[in-house]
N, C-alpha and C positions, 0 to 999 in steps of 0.2 A: 341636849343634842350638841350644843356648841362646845360644852365641856368635853364630851366624848370625842368630838371631831378634833379638838386641839390636842387631846391626849393621844389620839391615833397618829396625828402629825408628829408629835414629839417622839412617840415610840418608834415610828419608821425612820425618823431622822437619826435617832440614837443607833438603831440597827445599821443604817447606812454608814455612820461614822465608825462603828465597830468594824464593819466589813472593810472599809477603806484602810483603817488602821492595821487590820490583819494583813491586807494585801501589801501595804507598805512595809510591814514587819517582815513579810516573806521575802521582799526584794532586798532588805538590808540584813537578813539573817546570814550568818557565815558559819561554815564548819568550824569546829573548835580549834583554837590555836595549838600549835605543836611546839615541842621543845627544840631549841636549836642544837645542831651538832657541835661538838667541841671543836675549837679552832686548832689547826695544826700549822706546821711550817712548810712552805713550798720549796721544792728542790730545783725548780727551774726547768724541769724536763720538757714542758710544752712551749717554752719561750722560742721565739725566732732565733735561728743561728746567726752568729756574727762571723763574717769571713776574716780569716787571718791570711793576709797576702803572702804568697811564696816569695822566696828570695829572687827568683827570676822576674816575678811581676814587679816587685819593688825596684829592681834594677832597671827594668824596662821603663817604668814611670820616671825614675830619676834622669835617665838618659834622653827621654823623649819629651816629657812635659816639664819644661823648666820655666817657671813663671816668677816674675819679680815681686808680686804682691800676693797676699793670701787669696786663693782661688778655690772654687768648688768644681769638681769634675762632674759634668752633667751629660756627657756624651753617651747616648744609649748604646751605640755599637761598641765603644771601648768598655763600658761597664759590663755588657753581656759577655765579652771576651774575658774580662777579669773574673767574672763569676766562675768560669771554668778553672781559673787559678793555675794556668799552665804558662802562657805568655812566651813560649819559645819562638813562635813564628808570627807574632803580631805585626801587622803592617797596614797602615792607614794612609790612603792617598788624599783624603779630604781633611780640611782643617778640623782640629779637635774642638769640641764645644766645651767651654768652661764658663763659669759664672763668677763675677767679681762685684764686690760691694760697690754701689754707685759712688761712694765717697773715694774709692780707690781707682775707679775706671780711667780717669784722666792720666794716670801714671802707667797705663798699659796700652801699648799699640804694637801688635805683632801679627803679621799675616798668617802665621802658622796656626792661629787659633780663631775660632768663631766665638766672639765674646758676648755674653749676656749680662746685663746689669741686674742686680737685685737690691732691694731696700730692706734693711734690717732695723725695724722699729722696735725699740726696747719695750714698748707698751703692748706689743702684739706677740702672739706665740707662733707666728709664721713668718717665712721669708716671702717677699713680694717681688716677682719678676715682671719686667716690662710694665712698671706701675702706671705709666702715662699713656698706654696704648689700649686698644680694644682686645688685644690678645693677652691681657693681664692674667697672671697665673700665680697661685700661692700654694706653698707646701709647708708642712710642719717644720719648726726649727729643730726640734729634738730628733736629729738624725745621727745615728752612730757613725762616727768618722775615724779614719786613720790619717794622720798627718805625715806626708812624705815631702820634706822641704816645705815649700809654701802651698803645696797642693793638698786639699782635703778630699779624701776618697771615701765615698759611702761604703760601709762594710756590711750592710744588709741590703744588697743590691736589688733583689726582687721587690722588696718593700719600697725602696727609693723610686724604682721605676713605676710602681703603682701610685706613689704620691704624684709623680709627674703626670701620669695619664689621667689622674682625677683632679688636676690642679686648676682647670679652667675656672676663672672667678665668675661667680653669679651674684649680682647685686640684689638688695632687697628694695621694697617700694617706699618704706618710710612714710606711711599715711599718718595724717593727724586724726586721732581717734576721738569720737564722742562716746564716752563710756556708758555702758548699760548699768543701771543701778541695781544693786542686789536687793533693794527694799521692795521693788515691784515683782513680787513672786506670787505664784498661784497658791491657793489653799493647800493643794496636794503637796507642793514643794515645802510649805511651812510644816505640814504634818510630818513629812519625811525627815526634815531637819530636827524635829523634836525627838524622833526615834533615833536618828543617826546624825549628830551635829556635823556640819560641813568642816572640812579641813582648813587649816590656816594658810593663807597665800604665802608663797615662798619668797625669800629675798632674791632679787633678780641676779645681781652680780655674783654673789657667793654661789648661787645655784649653777650659773653658767661655768664658773671656775671648777665646781665639782664635776660637772658634765665633761669638761675638758680633761679632767683627771681620769674619768671613766674611759674616755677615748684613748688616753695614753696607756692605760692598763690593757685595754683590748688589743692595741697595736702590738704589744709584746707577744700576742698569740696569733698575729696575722689577721685580726678581725678589723674590718672597716665599717664602723657604725655611721649612720646618717640620720639627720633630723627627721622626726616623724610627728604626726598628730598636732597637738596644740603648740608644742615647741617650734615645729616647722611653720605653722601658721603665724606665730608671733614673730619669728625671724622675718618671714617674707613680707608680712603686712606692715610690721611696725619697726623692724630692725632691732628688736628687743624681745624681752620676755613679757607676755601679757600680764599686767600687774595683778590681776585677781586669780591667776592660775595657781594650782596647788601641787603640781608635779612637773616633771620633765619627761619627754618621750624621745626615744631613739629606736631605730630598727636596724636589722642586719639581714642581708640575704641569707636564706637558710643554708645554701651551699657554702657560705663563707663562715658558718658557725664552727667553733672549736670548743668541744665539751670540756677541754682542759681549763678554759676560762671559768666555767661554772665551778670546777673544783677549786680553782685559785681563790674564788670569793669566800671559801670556807677556811681561809688561812690567815695567819697574822700578817702576811705580806701585803694583802690588799687593804686599801683605804676604805673599803665598803663592806657592808653586811647584807646578806640576803634577808629581806623582809617577807617576800612571798614568791612562790613558784607555781605557775598555773600551766595546765596542759602537759603535753609530752613533746619531746624534741621534734617529732615528725607530725605534730598536730597541735596548733594553737598555743605554742610555747610562749611564755611570758615570764620574765623575772622582774620583780620590784626590788631594787637595792637602795640602801640609804647610807650616807657617810657615817663613818665611825666618830668623826669629830665635827663640831660646828652645827649649823642648823640641819636638821634631819630631812633634807629635801628628798622626797621619793622620786626615784628615777626608774621609769618603766622601760624595759628592754624587750622588744618584740622581734621574733623571727618572721621574716617575710618569705612566703612560699611561692612557688611557681606552679601554674596550672595551664593546661591547653584547653581552650573552649572555642568551638566553631572555627578551628584553624588559627586562632589568635592566642598569643601568650598573655595571660593576666598574672598579676601578683596579688597576694593578699596577706594580711596579718589577722591574727585571731583575737577574740574577746570571749570571756567566760563569765557567766552569772554564777552566783553562789548555789544555785539549784542545778547546775550542770549544763544549762543551755549554752551552746557554742554559737558564736557569731564570727563572720569574717568580713573584713573591710576590703573590698575589691578595688584594685587600681589597674589602669591599663599598663602595658609593659613599662617596667620601671628602669630608670637610668640614673643611679646615684653616682654620677661620674663628674660632678662639678663641686667646687669648694666655695664656701661662704664665710663671711665674718659675722660673728655674733658677739658683740661686746668685747672685741679684741681677740677673740679665740676662733681658730679655724674649725669648721665642721663641714662634713660632706653633705650635699643635698642633690636632689634630682636636678637635671638641666632644664626641665620643663615644669617649674614650680606651680605656675598658675593653673595649668591643666589638672595637676594632682589635687590642688586645694579645692578647685571647683567641684571635682568629683566627690570629695569628702564633705565639704561644707556648703555646697550649692552656690547659686549665682549671687547670693548676698554675703559671700565670705568676708567682704570688706567691712561689714557691720559688726560691732562688738556684741557679744552675748555673754553675760556674766557667768563665770564658771559654776556658781552655785545653782544655776538653772539648767546647766547642760546635762543631758542624759547621754551617756557614752554610747549606748547601743541604738541611738536614734540618728546616727550619722547617715548622710545621704547614700553612702556606698556600703552600708551594713546590711547583711542578710543572715538569717538563721542558718546554721550549719550542722544540724544534729545535736546530740547531747552526750555527755559522759554519764555512765551509770552511777548510781549512789555509791556503790562499792569503789569505783574508780575515784570518785570525788573525795571519799573519806581516806583513801590509802595512797593515791598516786597523783591525781591531777589538780588538787587544790591543797596547797601547803602554805599556810600562813604561820609565821613563827613568832614566839615571844622573844623579844630582843631587848628587854629592859635590864638585862644583866650587864656586867662590866664588859666593855668591848676593847 
């Protein structure tokens, strides 16, 4: 009797393990890899246009804005007039706003101008305005400019004005973290990692530099990415990259997306390759791109959609399982109009970071959870959102590519 009882226990235990293994295999199964498209050369058709100032506008600037030291034109009213590129009847009664490097500002004292100081730190990729005040503002350094005498004039004026409107500086919390050990994992997590080994943590500084390069490439198409997911959490909580994280996350408002950028990624001109494309542009769209050189940090790019519910506007990004189940991460009305420093690089963020982080990670967001234990669709703000059909998954909405070829 004892022997039969033990044998039955062993039998049912084996069946249980087999069922668990099959369930875990199902969650880690992926549609077959696809061959990459051949790379082409990009002709620049989708790039933001650069303004070439007319002779009248150049003449007006030379006669009106005569500055003794290198200065940056930041006056929005003047810039909006210059964007029209006519300049025949330009007349301003107010002092014109210009910005001067803080090292040069003592050489400049003229009542015709409203002077703003900026700091140009060679170790950062942004200019810092009003650095010692609560109204601190940062904008990218890489601004297309035309020099007219000592005056530097932005030549992608709509983009420059966007930089300015999104430039309010948002600081991070810089908590001291007590790390969660990867060794304390559940049996299910151990089994899952036997079937699908966890990815290698990414090098922090190199990955941030690559993310800044993505930002630069997106800006060529008028796209303004902002930090999202674990990258956003790491910035706000730790002023850094979470050391055990295995990828980077950014999002883009869906109405700001430019499909030309997706095409650009399939050219020799981009520094990145498409590793994976999920969903469709109008539903749960996500790209995973990796650098062509250096450490292959996966960078997940999400579109953030708008929806009206009970008279309120919400935002959401999608997530997709390999079996076609869709999820959406729901956020309250999103406002990516502030700028932050992540390891010396400028990235845009929401102006209400803690509200958004609590929504996704819950009230204990300040506690570390090792990435090897994290289940992406268990976020506090994640809900199921239907599913794609098997045919859609195999043909359109789940595309993972072989990219072991020469890049």
